[in-house]
C-alpha positions as CSV (number, residue, x, y, z in Angstrom):
1,M,16.5,-3.3,-8.0
2,S,20.0,-3.3,-7.0
3,K,20.9,-5.9,-9.6
4,K,18.7,-7.5,-12.9
5,V,17.8,-11.2,-10.6
6,T,16.5,-13.3,-14.1
7,P,15.4,-16.8,-13.8
8,Y,17.5,-18.1,-16.5
9,Q,21.5,-17.1,-16.4
10,D,22.3,-18.5,-19.1
11,S,19.2,-17.3,-21.6
12,G,19.4,-15.3,-24.6
13,L,15.8,-14.2,-23.9
14,N,15.0,-10.4,-22.1
15,K,13.5,-11.4,-18.5
16,K,10.4,-10.2,-19.7
17,K,10.3,-13.9,-21.7
18,Q,12.7,-15.5,-19.0
19,V,9.4,-14.4,-16.9
20,E,7.1,-15.6,-19.5
21,Q,8.0,-19.6,-19.4
22,M,9.1,-19.3,-16.3
23,F,5.5,-19.5,-15.2
24,D,4.2,-22.1,-17.9
25,K,7.0,-25.2,-16.6
26,I,5.0,-24.4,-13.4
27,S,1.7,-23.4,-13.5
28,G,0.8,-27.0,-13.0
29,N,1.8,-27.1,-9.3
30,Y,2.2,-23.6,-8.8
31,D,-1.2,-23.3,-6.6
32,G,-0.4,-25.7,-4.0
33,L,3.1,-25.1,-3.6
34,N,2.9,-21.1,-3.0
35,R,0.9,-22.6,0.0
36,V,2.9,-25.2,1.0
37,I,5.8,-22.1,0.7
38,S,4.1,-19.3,2.2
39,M,3.1,-21.8,5.1
40,G,-0.8,-20.7,4.1
41,T,-0.3,-17.1,5.0
42,D,-0.3,-16.0,2.0
43,V,-4.7,-16.0,1.4
44,K,-4.6,-14.5,5.3
45,W,-2.6,-11.7,3.1
46,R,-5.5,-11.6,-0.3
47,K,-7.9,-11.3,2.2
48,K,-6.6,-7.8,3.8
49,V,-6.3,-6.4,-0.3
50,I,-9.0,-7.3,-1.5
51,A,-10.7,-5.5,1.9
52,L,-9.6,-2.6,1.1
53,V,-10.9,-3.0,-2.2
54,K,-14.5,-3.7,-2.0
55,A,-13.7,-0.3,0.8
56,Q,-14.1,1.1,-2.4
57,K,-17.3,-0.4,-4.0
58,P,-15.5,-1.0,-7.8
59,N,-17.1,-1.0,-10.8
60,T,-13.9,-2.8,-12.8
61,V,-11.0,-3.9,-12.0
62,L,-7.3,-5.4,-12.7
63,D,-5.9,-7.8,-10.9
64,I,-1.8,-7.3,-13.2
65,A,0.3,-11.1,-12.8
66,T,-3.1,-12.6,-11.6
67,G,-1.0,-16.0,-12.7
68,T,-4.4,-19.1,-11.9
69,G,-6.3,-16.2,-11.1
70,D,-6.7,-16.2,-7.2
71,L,-7.3,-12.7,-6.1
72,A,-9.7,-12.0,-9.1
73,I,-11.6,-14.8,-7.8
74,Q,-11.6,-14.0,-4.3
75,M,-12.7,-10.2,-5.9
76,A,-15.7,-11.9,-7.2
77,D,-18.0,-11.5,-4.1
78,I,-17.1,-7.8,-3.6
79,N,-20.4,-6.7,-6.7
80,A,-17.5,-5.2,-9.0
81,K,-19.5,-5.2,-12.7
82,K,-15.6,-6.3,-14.1
83,I,-13.1,-8.4,-12.9
84,V,-9.2,-8.2,-15.6
85,G,-7.3,-10.9,-14.7
86,L,-3.2,-10.0,-17.3
87,D,-1.0,-12.6,-16.6
88,L,2.3,-13.1,-19.4
89,S,1.8,-16.0,-19.2
90,E,-0.4,-18.1,-21.2
91,G,0.6,-21.4,-18.9
92,M,-1.1,-19.6,-15.9
93,L,-4.5,-18.3,-17.5
94,K,-5.0,-21.8,-18.5
95,V,-5.1,-22.6,-15.4
96,G,-7.1,-20.0,-14.2
97,R,-9.8,-20.2,-16.5
98,K,-10.3,-23.7,-15.3
99,K,-10.4,-22.1,-12.2
100,I,-12.5,-19.9,-13.4
101,A,-15.5,-21.4,-15.1
102,A,-15.8,-25.1,-12.6
103,K,-17.3,-21.9,-10.2
104,H,-19.3,-20.6,-12.7
105,L,-17.7,-17.1,-12.5
106,T,-17.1,-17.2,-16.5
107,D,-19.5,-13.9,-17.4
108,K,-18.3,-12.2,-14.4
109,I,-14.1,-12.5,-14.8
110,E,-12.6,-12.8,-17.9
111,M,-8.5,-13.8,-17.9
112,V,-6.2,-11.5,-20.4
113,Q,-2.3,-12.9,-21.2
114,G,-0.5,-9.4,-22.1
115,D,2.2,-7.0,-21.1
116,S,1.8,-5.0,-17.4
117,E,4.5,-2.4,-19.3
118,A,2.0,-2.0,-22.2
119,L,-1.1,-2.6,-20.9
120,P,-4.1,-3.2,-23.8
121,F,-6.2,-0.7,-22.2
122,E,-7.4,2.8,-22.1
123,D,-6.7,5.7,-20.5
124,N,-8.8,5.9,-17.3
125,S,-10.3,2.3,-17.4
126,F,-10.2,0.5,-14.0
127,D,-11.5,2.0,-9.8
128,A,-9.2,-0.5,-8.3
129,I,-6.5,-2.2,-9.6
130,T,-4.0,-5.0,-7.9
131,V,-1.0,-6.8,-8.1
132,A,0.1,-9.8,-5.6
133,F,3.3,-10.9,-5.6
134,G,4.4,-9.4,-9.7
135,V,5.7,-6.2,-9.9
136,R,9.1,-7.5,-8.9
137,N,9.0,-9.9,-11.7
138,F,8.4,-6.5,-14.1
139,E,11.2,-6.0,-16.6
140,D,11.4,-2.6,-16.5
141,L,9.2,-1.6,-13.0
142,E,8.5,2.7,-13.6
143,K,6.9,1.4,-17.0
144,G,5.4,-1.2,-16.0
145,L,3.8,1.3,-12.3
146,S,3.5,4.4,-14.9
147,E,1.5,2.2,-17.0
148,I,-0.8,0.8,-13.8
149,Q,-1.2,4.4,-13.5
150,R,-2.2,5.2,-16.9
151,V,-5.2,3.0,-17.5
152,L,-6.1,3.5,-13.1
153,K,-8.9,6.2,-12.6
154,P,-9.3,9.8,-11.8
155,G,-9.4,8.6,-7.6
156,G,-9.3,5.1,-7.8
157,I,-7.3,2.8,-5.3
158,F,-3.4,0.9,-6.8
159,V,-2.7,-1.7,-4.6
160,V,0.6,-4.0,-4.5
161,L,1.3,-7.5,-2.2
162,E,4.9,-7.9,-2.4
163,T,7.3,-9.5,-0.7
164,S,10.4,-8.1,1.7
165,V,12.8,-8.4,4.0
166,P,12.4,-8.2,8.1
167,T,14.4,-5.5,9.9
168,R,14.3,-6.8,13.4
169,F,16.3,-9.4,15.4
170,P,15.1,-12.5,14.5
171,F,12.5,-12.2,11.9
172,K,15.8,-10.3,9.8
173,Q,17.3,-13.7,9.9
174,G,15.0,-16.5,10.4
175,Y,13.9,-15.1,6.9
176,K,17.3,-14.6,5.3
177,L,17.4,-19.0,5.7
178,Y,14.1,-19.2,5.0
179,S,14.5,-17.8,1.6
180,G,18.1,-18.7,0.6
181,Y,17.9,-22.1,1.3
182,M,14.5,-23.5,2.1
183,L,12.6,-22.4,-0.6
184,P,14.5,-22.7,-2.8
185,L,15.8,-26.8,-1.3
186,I,11.9,-26.9,-1.6
187,G,11.1,-26.0,-5.5
188,R,13.9,-28.5,-6.4
189,I,11.8,-31.3,-4.2
190,F,8.6,-30.7,-5.7
191,S,8.6,-28.4,-9.2
192,K,9.8,-29.8,-12.5
193,D,12.0,-26.0,-13.2
194,R,14.9,-26.0,-9.8
195,E,15.6,-22.6,-11.6
196,A,12.1,-20.9,-10.3
197,Y,11.9,-20.5,-7.3
198,S,15.3,-20.0,-7.0
199,Y,14.8,-17.4,-9.2
200,L,11.8,-16.5,-6.3
201,S,13.8,-16.4,-3.4
202,K,16.6,-14.2,-4.8
203,S,14.0,-11.1,-6.7
204,A,12.3,-10.9,-3.1
205,A,15.3,-10.5,-1.5
206,E,16.3,-7.8,-4.6
207,F,13.3,-6.5,-5.1
208,P,13.6,-2.4,-3.3
209,Y,11.0,-2.4,-0.6
210,G,9.1,-0.2,2.7
211,E,10.0,3.4,1.7
212,A,12.3,1.9,-1.1
213,F,8.9,1.0,-2.8
214,N,6.8,3.7,-1.6
215,N,9.2,7.1,-3.6
216,I,9.5,4.8,-7.0
217,L,5.3,4.5,-6.6
218,K,5.6,8.8,-6.0
219,K,7.9,8.9,-8.4
220,T,6.1,7.1,-11.0
221,G,2.8,9.6,-10.1
222,F,1.4,7.7,-7.5
223,I,-0.4,10.1,-4.7
224,N,-1.4,8.9,-1.6
225,V,1.2,5.7,-0.5
226,E,1.7,3.8,2.1
227,N,2.8,1.1,2.9
228,K,1.7,-1.5,5.8
229,P,3.8,-4.4,6.9
230,Q,2.5,-7.6,7.0
231,T,3.6,-10.8,8.9
232,F,7.0,-9.4,10.4
233,G,7.4,-8.4,7.7
234,V,8.2,-10.3,5.7
235,A,5.3,-9.8,2.7
236,T,3.5,-5.9,2.7
237,I,0.7,-4.2,1.1
238,Y,1.4,-0.9,-0.4
239,T,-1.3,2.0,-1.4
240,A,-2.0,4.1,-3.8
241,S,-4.4,6.5,-5.3
242,K,-4.9,8.6,-8.3
């Protein structure tokens, strides 16, 4: 990331603690607001991530920055024996656990509070690891990716869904207008934390995407790295293996 973007500029906390605090605050209305902000396209992107994971027929899956568990819940149908959702925010996990219980999936999905940069798992623990809209919140991106590489089994798949910036006219200009002005405005109107959605917009703009992120994945030890831009480039799906 070219510069460090944090949710609360005047806070004395490090980025990790700020992110945890931010998601605790917005956990109650995060799901509904996320659908509005992405205009529902995030659902389609997640389905593509699930298809990539399902093709590998994994027994064990780890979903990092799981939030309220949307992706982990959707992966319950891929016949994996164990799915773990990990997140810094206990507030988000609490919402996720309620959703999982309502769908009678508590025996299949475990929600764990934890740090992506110090994963509480043994080496080579998971056949597949996913992160949807979470890697840009890592305080130390390379450290987080190295931890993911450590707990991924050899031959396993790593799939990242993250925002990116369109490069072609007029999508680039439209994206800047929407992310720079509309997204923070929607956040201010519907969320009790005005700074949260401003941060989400700024962090997306600063995050290295495309070939830049591919190179970071390779630097941290991943192989077979590919990126697949989605919806004119407003998001990208990255795949890698070990």
